[in-house]
Backbone bond lengths (Angstrom), bond angles and torsions (degrees), N, CA, C in turn:
res aa  C-N    CA-C-N  psi(-1)  N-CA   C-N-CA  omega(-1)  CA-C   N-CA-C  phi
1 M - - - 1.464 - - 1.530 109.52 -
2 P 1.348 118.02 131.43 1.462 120.01 -178.57 1.523 111.38 -67.33
3 N 1.307 115.38 149.03 1.456 121.10 178.64 1.528 109.09 -90.17
4 F 1.345 115.70 92.97 1.452 120.39 -175.48 1.520 112.31 -66.77
5 S 1.332 117.45 -21.16 1.462 119.56 -179.70 1.522 111.69 -61.93
6 S 1.366 115.68 -25.07 1.464 118.60 -179.44 1.516 111.90 -67.31
7 Y 1.345 116.58 -21.77 1.458 119.81 179.69 1.525 112.18 -86.36
8 L 1.311 116.62 -7.65 1.451 120.62 -175.71 1.517 112.62 -108.48
9 R 1.309 117.35 19.66 1.459 120.96 176.63 1.525 109.97 -76.36
10 L 1.311 115.57 165.08 1.451 119.50 177.87 1.527 109.47 -78.28
11 E 1.321 116.15 74.87 1.457 120.17 -175.36 1.522 111.89 -63.92
12 A 1.349 116.47 -30.16 1.462 119.63 -179.14 1.522 111.15 -69.74
13 I 1.340 116.49 -22.10 1.461 121.00 178.06 1.525 107.13 -130.16
14 P 1.320 117.74 72.49 1.465 121.23 -172.48 1.517 114.00 -60.94
15 N 1.331 117.64 -26.65 1.453 120.11 -177.99 1.523 111.47 -109.18
16 I 1.310 117.04 35.55 1.458 120.31 -177.14 1.528 111.55 -58.70
17 S 1.320 116.41 -29.12 1.463 119.64 -179.29 1.527 111.91 -67.01
18 T 1.327 116.60 -17.26 1.465 119.79 -179.85 1.524 112.62 -98.53
19 V 1.328 117.15 -4.32 1.470 121.03 -179.99 1.524 108.61 -82.90
20 N 1.328 117.48 125.22 1.462 118.44 -178.45 1.517 110.70 -71.81
21 A 1.318 115.94 160.87 1.464 121.69 -172.35 1.520 112.87 -62.93
22 I 1.318 117.39 -37.87 1.464 120.34 -179.18 1.528 110.46 -65.33
23 T 1.333 116.29 -43.63 1.461 120.22 178.44 1.518 111.08 -63.85
24 L 1.329 116.90 -44.14 1.459 121.50 -179.14 1.527 111.30 -63.94
25 S 1.331 116.93 -48.07 1.462 120.19 -179.37 1.531 111.45 -66.92
26 S 1.328 116.93 -35.16 1.471 120.31 177.38 1.522 110.96 -65.28
27 A 1.338 116.08 -41.77 1.463 120.37 178.64 1.524 110.88 -63.44
28 I 1.318 116.39 -40.15 1.464 120.67 179.39 1.529 109.99 -65.54
29 T 1.321 116.71 -44.36 1.461 120.45 179.94 1.518 111.36 -63.49
30 L 1.316 116.88 -44.65 1.465 120.65 178.76 1.525 111.31 -62.86
31 S 1.326 116.29 -35.57 1.468 119.22 179.01 1.522 110.68 -65.40
32 Y 1.334 117.10 -37.39 1.471 119.33 177.65 1.521 111.22 -69.24
33 L 1.316 117.02 -38.58 1.461 119.78 176.94 1.530 110.51 -62.71
34 A 1.327 116.18 -42.32 1.462 120.18 -177.44 1.522 112.73 -73.46
35 L 1.335 117.02 -45.18 1.464 120.93 -170.62 1.527 114.67 -102.09
36 Y 1.327 116.79 -15.96 1.471 119.83 176.26 1.531 109.95 -102.57
37 T 1.332 116.72 -59.21 1.459 119.79 178.53 1.527 110.63 -63.98
38 G 1.325 115.96 -36.38 1.459 120.29 -178.58 1.519 114.58 -76.44
39 Y 1.330 117.36 -1.33 1.472 121.32 -179.84 1.517 109.41 -91.90
40 D 1.318 115.85 129.45 1.469 121.09 -179.77 1.521 109.83 -96.98
41 K 1.330 116.29 121.83 1.464 120.33 -175.63 1.525 112.91 -71.36
42 E 1.323 117.83 -24.64 1.461 120.25 179.98 1.521 111.70 -76.86
43 T 1.319 116.76 -46.78 1.464 120.03 -179.83 1.522 112.62 -87.36
44 K 1.339 115.47 -12.08 1.473 121.61 -178.17 1.536 111.13 55.46
45 A 1.317 114.15 46.47 1.462 120.50 179.42 1.517 108.57 -154.23
46 L 1.329 115.57 162.47 1.461 119.38 177.03 1.523 109.30 -67.97
47 K 1.324 115.21 137.79 1.461 121.41 -177.81 1.529 107.92 -133.93
48 P 1.333 117.71 94.66 1.468 121.22 -176.41 1.521 114.24 -53.15
49 S 1.331 117.38 -27.68 1.465 119.49 -179.42 1.521 111.85 -63.92
50 N 1.335 116.85 -21.49 1.467 119.58 176.08 1.526 110.55 -60.61
51 L 1.329 116.01 -37.82 1.463 120.00 -179.45 1.523 110.80 -69.75
52 L 1.336 116.49 -36.04 1.463 119.56 175.23 1.521 110.51 -66.58
53 D 1.336 116.28 -38.44 1.470 120.26 175.95 1.519 110.40 -59.68
54 L 1.330 114.82 -40.09 1.463 120.77 -179.42 1.526 111.21 -64.54
55 V 1.313 116.19 -50.62 1.464 121.34 -174.36 1.526 112.08 -73.05
56 L 1.320 116.09 -39.94 1.465 120.51 -175.42 1.532 113.42 -91.65
57 L 1.335 116.07 2.75 1.476 121.82 178.59 1.523 111.73 58.79
58 R 1.328 117.30 34.19 1.461 120.42 -175.50 1.524 112.75 -70.93
59 R 1.319 117.55 -19.50 1.474 120.21 175.35 1.523 111.21 -105.02
60 G 1.313 115.75 10.45 1.458 120.39 -179.95 1.513 111.80 99.21
61 I 1.315 114.75 155.64 1.468 119.29 -177.30 1.520 112.06 -68.14
62 D 1.321 117.11 -29.68 1.464 119.38 -179.99 1.521 110.66 -64.08
63 W 1.342 117.42 -44.60 1.464 120.94 178.74 1.523 110.53 -62.56
64 T 1.329 116.30 -43.03 1.461 120.65 179.54 1.520 111.21 -61.30
65 L 1.323 117.20 -44.60 1.464 120.39 -179.50 1.529 111.22 -65.22
66 V 1.327 116.74 -39.26 1.467 120.67 178.68 1.527 110.11 -62.59
67 E 1.337 116.45 -46.09 1.464 120.08 -179.05 1.528 111.89 -67.22
68 L 1.324 116.72 -39.73 1.464 119.54 176.67 1.523 110.43 -64.07
69 N 1.315 116.95 -38.58 1.467 121.20 179.36 1.532 110.46 -62.41
70 K 1.329 116.07 -41.83 1.465 119.74 178.36 1.527 111.30 -64.63
71 A 1.327 115.87 -45.51 1.464 119.72 -179.28 1.524 111.40 -64.10
72 I 1.322 116.61 -41.60 1.462 121.03 179.66 1.524 110.95 -64.89
73 S 1.335 115.72 -41.64 1.468 118.53 -179.16 1.524 111.27 -65.00
74 L 1.332 116.93 -41.98 1.463 120.32 178.98 1.523 111.57 -67.67
75 S 1.328 116.26 -38.85 1.460 120.03 177.80 1.530 110.52 -65.80
76 G 1.332 116.54 -43.63 1.458 120.27 178.16 1.514 111.84 -61.36
77 L 1.343 115.89 -41.77 1.463 120.56 178.21 1.525 110.93 -62.74
78 T 1.318 116.66 -45.78 1.465 120.65 -179.46 1.525 111.56 -65.06
79 C 1.323 115.95 -41.03 1.470 119.57 179.59 1.524 112.16 -63.84
80 V 1.336 116.96 -40.71 1.461 118.88 -178.88 1.533 110.35 -68.85
81 I 1.323 116.95 -32.39 1.461 120.39 176.05 1.529 110.44 -66.73
82 L 1.324 116.15 -48.74 1.468 120.30 -177.76 1.525 112.36 -68.83
83 A 1.333 116.85 -22.15 1.467 119.86 179.80 1.524 112.25 -60.39
84 Y 1.327 116.43 -23.81 1.465 119.99 -178.89 1.527 113.04 -93.23
85 L 1.330 116.85 4.56 1.460 119.28 174.43 1.527 109.85 -67.80
86 P 1.315 118.16 133.43 1.474 119.85 176.29 1.528 112.16 -57.40
87 E 1.352 116.58 -30.34 1.459 120.45 -178.36 1.529 113.29 -65.30
88 V 1.317 116.94 -23.26 1.476 119.25 -176.65 1.531 111.30 -116.81
89 K 1.323 116.54 30.68 1.460 119.86 -177.04 1.528 112.69 -60.44
90 E 1.344 117.00 -29.34 1.462 119.67 179.81 1.527 111.69 -72.21
91 Q 1.328 116.74 -25.39 1.466 121.23 -179.56 1.524 112.01 -99.99
92 K 1.331 117.03 1.22 1.460 120.75 -171.22 1.519 112.97 -55.49
93 R 1.324 117.36 -51.72 1.463 120.07 -175.00 1.533 111.44 -62.31
94 E 1.319 116.19 -41.29 1.460 119.44 179.90 1.536 110.59 -69.17
95 L 1.331 117.11 -38.31 1.463 120.49 176.99 1.523 111.33 -63.43
96 L 1.318 116.48 -39.57 1.462 120.21 177.63 1.528 110.95 -63.76
97 F 1.329 116.44 -39.74 1.466 119.69 178.82 1.526 110.87 -65.31
98 I 1.326 116.54 -43.43 1.468 120.29 177.93 1.525 110.00 -62.85
99 S 1.329 116.54 -41.49 1.467 120.69 177.95 1.515 110.94 -61.14
100 M 1.335 116.48 -45.66 1.465 120.07 178.58 1.519 110.97 -58.60
101 S 1.312 116.46 -44.31 1.460 120.75 -178.93 1.522 111.07 -60.32
102 M 1.340 116.61 -45.36 1.465 120.20 179.90 1.520 111.87 -68.23
103 L 1.321 116.61 -42.78 1.457 119.55 -176.02 1.529 112.30 -74.86
104 W 1.324 118.09 -30.37 1.471 119.33 173.31 1.526 110.04 -66.84
105 T 1.329 116.27 -40.90 1.470 120.36 176.53 1.524 109.95 -60.53
106 H 1.319 115.75 -45.14 1.466 121.41 177.81 1.529 111.10 -60.26
107 T 1.318 116.79 -43.12 1.467 120.91 -178.68 1.526 111.47 -64.11
108 I 1.314 116.82 -46.80 1.464 121.16 -178.38 1.528 110.43 -62.74
109 Y 1.334 116.33 -46.65 1.463 118.86 -179.08 1.530 111.23 -64.99
110 S 1.329 116.68 -43.31 1.466 120.38 -178.92 1.524 111.50 -63.86
111 F 1.330 116.97 -39.60 1.467 120.73 178.61 1.526 110.08 -62.19
112 Y 1.330 115.30 -36.61 1.469 119.25 176.78 1.529 111.06 -73.27
113 K 1.339 116.96 -47.86 1.457 121.59 -173.77 1.518 112.56 -63.76
114 F 1.325 116.78 -45.15 1.460 120.21 -174.05 1.530 113.75 -91.34
115 W 1.338 116.58 -31.08 1.470 118.39 -173.18 1.526 113.89 -130.60
116 Q 1.349 117.37 7.43 1.463 122.97 175.85 1.535 112.80 51.14
117 F 1.309 116.46 38.45 1.469 123.81 179.79 1.537 111.94 59.71
118 N 1.317 115.89 25.25 1.470 121.13 -177.68 1.530 109.26 -110.37
119 P 1.344 118.90 104.15 1.472 120.91 -179.59 1.522 113.01 -57.07
120 Q 1.338 116.68 -30.94 1.460 119.78 -179.81 1.528 111.13 -62.96
121 K 1.337 116.36 -39.83 1.462 120.03 177.93 1.520 110.90 -65.14
122 L 1.317 116.45 -37.05 1.465 120.25 177.77 1.518 110.48 -63.39
123 W 1.324 117.75 -48.24 1.458 121.25 -174.10 1.512 114.03 -78.86
124 T 1.342 116.92 -2.21 1.470 120.27 171.80 1.524 110.79 -109.66
125 D 1.324 116.09 5.59 1.466 120.96 176.77 1.531 109.07 -76.51
126 K 1.333 116.38 178.32 1.457 121.26 178.98 1.524 110.25 -58.10
127 L 1.328 115.84 149.49 1.458 121.40 -177.85 1.522 111.63 -55.64
128 V 1.337 116.63 -43.68 1.463 119.34 -176.88 1.530 111.06 -63.21
129 K 1.335 117.61 -33.14 1.463 120.36 177.98 1.527 110.59 -71.91
130 R 1.310 117.12 -35.79 1.469 120.07 176.81 1.525 110.49 -67.08
131 V 1.334 115.53 -41.45 1.461 120.02 177.29 1.534 109.38 -61.95
132 S 1.329 115.62 -42.19 1.464 120.44 179.39 1.522 111.28 -61.13
133 A 1.336 116.67 -42.08 1.463 120.51 179.53 1.528 111.01 -63.75
134 V 1.319 116.48 -39.63 1.467 120.81 178.82 1.532 110.20 -65.83
135 L 1.334 116.21 -45.97 1.472 119.65 179.17 1.525 111.12 -62.34
136 G 1.341 115.83 -39.80 1.455 119.34 178.07 1.518 111.80 -63.00
137 S 1.336 116.14 -40.97 1.467 120.40 179.02 1.524 110.89 -65.18
138 L 1.327 116.19 -41.67 1.465 119.92 178.02 1.528 110.88 -65.05
139 G 1.331 115.62 -37.62 1.459 119.26 176.65 1.518 112.18 -63.20
140 Q 1.338 115.71 -37.98 1.466 120.10 177.42 1.527 110.77 -65.82
141 V 1.325 116.31 -40.93 1.466 120.13 178.10 1.528 110.33 -62.24
142 A 1.336 116.72 -44.33 1.462 120.71 178.90 1.528 111.02 -64.12
143 L 1.336 116.46 -38.02 1.461 120.94 178.75 1.526 111.15 -64.53
144 V 1.317 115.97 -44.00 1.470 120.80 176.83 1.528 109.94 -62.32
145 G 1.343 115.56 -40.72 1.461 119.81 178.14 1.516 111.67 -61.22
146 G 1.344 116.22 -40.02 1.453 119.94 179.35 1.519 112.51 -65.97
147 Y 1.330 116.20 -30.25 1.463 119.89 -178.41 1.531 112.16 -83.38
148 F 1.335 116.66 -45.19 1.462 119.80 -173.07 1.530 114.12 -96.19
149 Y 1.337 117.51 -25.70 1.461 119.06 -170.39 1.523 112.94 -126.12
150 E 1.321 116.84 29.97 1.461 120.09 -177.87 1.522 112.32 -60.98
151 Q 1.337 117.30 -31.32 1.464 120.81 -178.86 1.524 112.22 -78.68
152 V 1.332 116.50 -10.57 1.467 120.76 -176.21 1.521 111.61 -105.97
153 V 1.325 116.01 -43.54 1.463 121.42 -176.66 1.528 110.11 -91.00
154 D 1.322 116.00 143.17 1.465 121.98 178.17 1.531 109.21 -56.35
155 P 1.340 118.45 123.04 1.467 120.99 -178.30 1.525 113.81 -59.50
156 T 1.347 116.26 -30.39 1.467 119.13 177.15 1.521 110.63 -64.67
157 V 1.324 116.45 -40.27 1.468 120.93 176.98 1.523 110.00 -63.78
158 L 1.324 116.56 -41.16 1.465 120.90 -178.02 1.524 111.52 -64.21
159 I 1.328 117.56 -46.96 1.459 119.21 -177.11 1.526 111.15 -66.98
160 L 1.323 116.93 -40.99 1.463 120.01 -178.48 1.524 111.97 -68.72
161 T 1.320 116.91 -42.18 1.464 119.15 -178.93 1.529 111.34 -73.29
162 T 1.325 116.88 -42.05 1.463 119.40 -178.95 1.519 111.17 -62.09
163 I 1.323 116.95 -51.54 1.463 120.54 -178.87 1.523 110.89 -70.47
164 G 1.318 117.19 -42.70 1.462 120.92 -177.78 1.519 112.97 -62.23
165 F 1.327 117.10 -51.07 1.461 120.37 -179.47 1.532 111.51 -66.72
166 S 1.330 116.56 -37.34 1.466 120.24 -178.60 1.527 111.21 -66.64
167 I 1.328 116.75 -46.02 1.460 120.57 176.96 1.526 110.21 -64.33
168 G 1.323 116.18 -40.75 1.464 120.65 178.89 1.520 111.60 -60.37
169 H 1.327 116.92 -42.03 1.466 121.02 177.77 1.523 110.46 -62.56
170 F 1.315 116.66 -45.56 1.461 121.14 -178.65 1.527 111.05 -59.74
171 V 1.330 116.68 -47.59 1.465 121.18 -177.26 1.527 110.88 -64.33
172 T 1.329 117.24 -49.22 1.459 119.80 -176.84 1.528 112.62 -68.36
173 M 1.311 117.70 -25.07 1.464 120.14 177.87 1.525 111.57 -77.26
174 E 1.336 116.72 -28.46 1.467 119.98 -172.07 1.529 115.10 -104.37
175 I 1.320 118.92 -8.18 1.467 118.69 -179.82 1.525 110.31 -76.58
176 D 1.345 114.95 150.88 1.462 119.28 177.92 1.523 110.27 -95.57
177 Y 1.332 116.64 -170.88 1.468 120.23 -175.50 1.526 112.30 -68.21
178 K 1.345 116.80 -15.80 1.462 121.02 175.93 1.530 111.21 -96.30
179 Y 1.334 115.66 10.74 1.461 122.79 179.67 1.525 112.48 61.04
180 R 1.337 114.93 36.35 1.459 120.84 174.16 1.519 108.57 -106.26
181 L 1.324 115.21 140.14 1.459 119.88 -178.85 1.525 109.09 -78.31
182 Q 1.326 116.24 114.52 1.458 121.60 -175.99 1.529 110.62 -99.98
183 V 1.316 115.43 78.51 1.463 120.35 179.96 1.523 109.61 -135.85
184 R 1.317 115.26 160.16 1.453 120.77 174.98 1.533 108.96 -72.52
185 P 1.349 117.06 153.42 1.482 120.87 -171.25 1.523 115.51 -50.05
186 Y 1.324 118.24 -42.41 1.468 119.55 -174.44 1.522 111.79 -68.77
187 A 1.327 116.89 -16.53 1.459 119.85 178.82 1.525 112.37 -71.75
188 Y 1.343 117.10 -7.71 1.464 120.20 176.68 1.531 111.83 -80.82
189 L 1.318 116.87 -7.29 1.465 120.53 -178.03 1.528 114.62 -52.84
190 P 1.350 119.82 -40.79 1.471 118.47 -179.49 1.527 114.66 -57.98
191 F 1.332 118.05 -25.49 1.468 119.47 -177.92 1.535 112.37 -69.60
192 P 1.331 119.50 -54.66 1.471 117.49 175.43 1.521 112.38 -64.86
193 A 1.341 116.48 -30.59 1.472 118.98 177.84 1.522 110.15 -63.46
194 A 1.337 116.63 -40.29 1.462 120.91 179.42 1.528 111.16 -67.34
195 V 1.328 116.38 -43.38 1.465 120.40 178.69 1.526 110.29 -61.61
196 Y 1.321 116.40 -45.79 1.462 120.88 -179.27 1.526 110.91 -63.13
197 T 1.323 116.89 -45.32 1.462 120.58 -178.71 1.516 111.32 -63.06
198 L 1.318 116.98 -44.83 1.464 120.32 179.82 1.527 110.60 -64.47
199 Y 1.326 116.56 -39.94 1.461 119.69 177.72 1.524 110.29 -61.60
200 Q 1.321 116.12 -49.69 1.453 119.86 -178.30 1.530 111.80 -63.14
201 Y 1.316 115.84 -38.38 1.481 120.14 -177.19 1.522 111.03 -68.42
202 F 1.327 116.85 -43.39 1.474 119.41 -173.12 1.524 114.16 -95.95
203 I 1.343 117.59 -25.08 1.467 119.53 -173.80 1.533 111.92 -125.49
204 G 1.324 115.55 -51.72 1.460 119.80 -171.49 1.510 115.06 -62.49
205 S 1.334 116.32 -32.04 1.463 119.59 -176.73 1.518 113.58 -88.76
206 K 1.338 116.55 -1.07 1.464 120.09 -178.05 1.525 111.26 -77.20
């Protein structure tokens, strides 16, 4: 029987195991800035001036902070997913730390932006937003567990809870009242990344 897992390697990055975590996470973050922030929802095309707006604060600091928060959250999500790839096991701990740093920053800013650090405002928000906040918190707990307690907690539990809760938070935060995911195209990257990572972790590396 042919080994189909050999066809699902990261052929575009054959030496990913040699790329250090800072370089990998920086590349992921820059890709979101270029292809997510740089994407214009009205014209449905890349618009380089969006990046100038971001850097030069041409739409105001609030818009810049919101866009940076989105890019950081997506980068953190992608990094935590890729951290469980067997190919990057040597960089796993550092990738998890970078992910935690980005996602904690995202959490603090979002708590301020949407609920002004007021738990009462959070718990009187729409049900789906409350569910999203709970899933995000559980994802953070699982992420911390993966970083500090990997030798104690079953790694299968860690990968499933970390990726599952994190993806769940992302989806419930971004769906509209018709339960459609309202994101720019490049924001779908975490989904195939999660599928690929889970495949490689449970099947491809066997």
